[in-house]
N, C-alpha and C positions, 0 to 999 in steps of 0.2 A: 504494500500500500504506500502510495506517495503522500507526503505531507504538503498540501496545496494551500496557498495564501489567497484568500477569497476576496480581498479588497482590490486585487488586480485581476484582469481578465484571465480566464482559463479556457482553453480550447480543446475540442476533440474533433478529429478529421479522419475521414476514410474515403477510399475511391473504389467504386464498383467496377469489376472487370467484365461483367455481363450486362445485357440490356436491362435497365431498370427505369422506373418512372418516379419513384419516391423513396424517401428514407425517413425512419422514425427513431427518435432518441427519447428514451425513457430515463428520467432522473429519480432515483430512489434516495431518500434521506432517512437515516436511522431505521432502515427496514421498511419504510412506507413509501409507496409510489406517490410522488408529489407533482411531477410534470410529465407531459407527453408532447414532444415537439415534432412537427412534420414539415418536411421540405420536399420540393421537387428535386429529382436527381436524374443524371444521365450517365451512360457508360464512359469510363475513363476521365470523368470530371470530378475533382475533389469536392466533397461537401464539408462544410465547417460549421460547428456550433460553438457558441460561447455560453458556458453554463454556470460560472461562478456567481454572477449577479443574482440568478434565481435561487441558487442554493443558499446564499448568504442571508436571504430573507428569513431563514429558519434558525440562524445563529445569533444569539443575543447573550452577551456576557454581563453578568451582574457582580457587584462587589459591595460588601458590607464592612470592610475594614481589615479582615484577615483572609488572605487568599486560601482557597482549597483546590484540590486537584480538579482541573477542567477535563471532564471526560471527552473521549474522542467524539468527533462529529463526522460519522461515516457517510460517505456519498457513493452511490453506485450508478454507473452509466451503462446503458444497454442500447446499442445502435444496430439497426437492421435495415436492409434494403428490400424493396418490394417491386414486383413487376406491374402493379396497378398504381393509380394516382391516390394521393392522400393516405398512404399506408394500407391500401387494399390489395387484393390478389394474393399471390404466393410469395413467400420470402425467397430472396435470391442470395445465394452465398451463405457465409457463416455469420453468426452473431458475434459482434465485437463488444467486449466489455472492459470497463476500467473501474477500479475501486480506489477511493482516496479518503484521507482524513482531511477535513477542512479546518482552517484556522482563520481568525479574524485579523489577519495581518496583510501585508502587502510586499511586493517586490518593487524595486526602483527601476527606472528606465535602463540603467546599466546592467541589470540582471536579465534582461531580454524577456522573451515570451514564456508564459506558463511558469511563473516563479514558484519554487517549492523549497522545502527545507530537508536537511539530512535526516535519514531514518536512524542514524546513530545518535545517541543522546549527547546533547551539547548545551552549554549555558545559553539560554535564549535572551541575551542582552547584547548591546553594542558597546559596553564599557570595556573596550580593549584597544591595545595597540598591536600591530602585526609586523613581524620581521620579514625580510626578503622582499621580492618584487612580484610574487604571485600568490594565489590562494593557498599554496602549500606552506607559506610562512607561518611560523608559530605565533599564536595569539596569547597575549598577556592580559589577563582580566583583572581589573581593580575597581572596586566600588567604594563610595565614601558614606559614612554614617556616624551619627553621634555615639557616645558611650551609653551603655545601659539601655539599649534598644534592640529589639529583635528585627533582623532583616531577612526577607525571603527572596531567594534567588531562583528565578524560574528556569526550568529546563524542559526539553521536549523528549518524551520517552514513550514509545509504542503508540504514537498518535495522540497522546494526552500531554497537557501542561502540568508538570509537577513543580511544587514550590518547596525548595530546600532551605530549611531554617538554619540561621547562623547561631541561634541562641542569643542571649542578651548582650554578651560582650565578645562573641566569637570574632576572630580576625581572619577567618577563611572558611570557604565552603568548597568541598571537592565534588565535582560532577563528572562521573565517568572518567576519572583520572586527570581531569583538568581542574586546576586550583583557581578559584576566584578569591583574590585577596580583598579584605575589607579594612580600609583605613578608618580607625576610630578617632573622631575629632571632638575635642571639648566644645560644648555649646554653652556660652555664658551670656548671651545677648538678650535673653528673654526673661520676663517675669512669668509667673504662673498664669496670668491672664492672657498672655499671648502664646506661650508654648504649651506643651502638654507633658505630663509626668508619666514615665514608664516604670521606673525602678529607683528606689532609694532617694526619692526626691529630686532626681536629675531632670532638668529641663532640656528638651532635645529638639526644639524648633517645630516646624511644620513638615509633616510627611505628605508628599504629593504622589499619588498613584495614578497610573495611566496604562492604557493598552498599547504596547509597543509594536514595532513592525513585524514581530513574530506572532502576534496575537496573544501575548502573555501579559499579565498584569505586573508591572514593574514599579517599584517605589524609590523615590529620591527625596532627599531632605534639604530643606531650605532653612538656614540657621542664622542668617544675618538680618539686616533691617527688614521690618514688616510694617505695613501700613494698612489699616482697615478703613473703608469708606462706606457711606450710605447715601444714596441719591433718591430723593422723593420724585414721584411722577404723579401728576394730578390733572384734572380738568376743572374748568371754572365757568360759571354762568352768572348772569345778573339776576338777582332775586328781587321780586316785587315785595317790598316791605310796607307799602302804604296800607293803612287800615281803611275800613268802610267810612270812617269819619274824616279821612284826609290827614291823619297823623301817622307818625311812625316812631319807632324806638331807636334811639341812637346806639343801643346795645345790640341791635340785630345786624346780621351780616348781609350787606348788599351784594358783595362779591362772594358767591357761595362755591366752595370747593366740593368736588365729588370724585368718586373712583380713585381715591388716594391709595397709593401703594408705594413701595420702595424697592430698589435693587441694592444689594450689598456687594462690595468688591473688596479684594485683598491684593496687595502687592507684596511679593516675596522675593528674597534675594538668596542665592545659593551659597554654598561653601566657595572657597577658592579652589578651583578644580583644574585638572590638566586639559590640554588642547582637545583630546578626543571626546570630551564631554559636550562639545558642539554637536556631535552626532547624536548623543543621548537626548539632549534637549530638543533637537530638531524632530525626533520621534515623538516627544511630548507635544510639540507644536502641531504635529500632523495627526495626533490621536483624536478619535471621535468621542472618546470617553475619558474624563479626568476627574479625580476625586481628591479631597484634602481632608486630613484628620484635624478637627477643629473643636475648640472648647466653646460650647453654647452657653452664653452668659446667663440666661434665665434659670436653667436647671443646673448649670455647673458641670454638666456631663460632657465627655469627649465623644464626638460622633464623626462618622465619615460621611461627607456630603458631596454632592456633585457640583463641579465648577466648570466654567468655560473660559478658555484663554481669550483675552480681549484682543490682542494684537494679531496681525497676520504675517509678521516678518520677524526674523531673528538674524543677527550678524554672527557668522562664524568667527571665532576668536583664536588668536595664536599668541605665543609668548613674545615674538618679535614686536608685534604691533601693540599688544595689550599688557605686557609684563605679567602682572597678576590677573588671572582669568576668573571672572565671576559674572553670573547671569542674573538678570532681573526679569520677572514675569508679572503681568497684571492679569487677575482672574475676576470674573463675575460669578457670583453664586448662581447656580442654574435653577433659580426659583425666585418668586416674589417674596419679600420679607413678611408681609401680612398674608396669612394662610388664605388662599382662594382656590384651593383644590376642590373641585366639585365632581 
């Protein structure tokens, strides 16, 4: 089974060597037939179907704060040629089948068509440097995290996403013989109202989690300056406050507000990080789902809430231009402040 990345197009193609008039592709997801696609076909003319966009409709990743193994998302493809139009008549030739595991990730333009991932377990993160001048060069993985916090490093194993725990102060995670080093950094920039406490009263900043290019949930920490904002949105109309006797109260509102709500936002700054973190944060920028662990003021509880990145661009940084490398991101809370869920 191939591990296919469904945010990018995935194709299946075949050519009939006998006289045919149509071709039928059936797409099965998790053992259930979901789609039947029909095309006209001719002898010695390749037919091409793109199936990832349809399959991805059934893939939805949820996250509540602690990742758990993401089960395989099995996809079966069944392609047959027929001597009648619209899939009628008699089947011609053999049945061509493919079976894949689908992931909510993507390939880049440089990775060419039908992007997929290795079937051999590997760390599903881009926090690495690579030696040599080809894909055979050794990868050196390093992540950054505060002290006294548990970090989960995702890997792909047997078509599933597995989350490998570092423990609260672990400095490495080994995945199929590959070591992911974890640099533990002191975080002293926050009070308890801004950060969150994991162990022994240690404040460790904000944990931002996102679905990365491999379709795995990855967490990175933002430990420097943080700014929280709230912006009200409202409508106004002119209210008639005159009474039936031609008087009015100076205490009454002539300009009446209605439909008042607000959007909260938060600005976070990262550790000082190496150059390759530009790739890590570009994946966060391109992620369709991002969350932050956040202390809610009313209850005092720490909760994981959905956020949206406000900006559309990010500058890749390097040591020559930027000396110390550090990133700032602006996020909107992915909901209105006043509860209006109906």
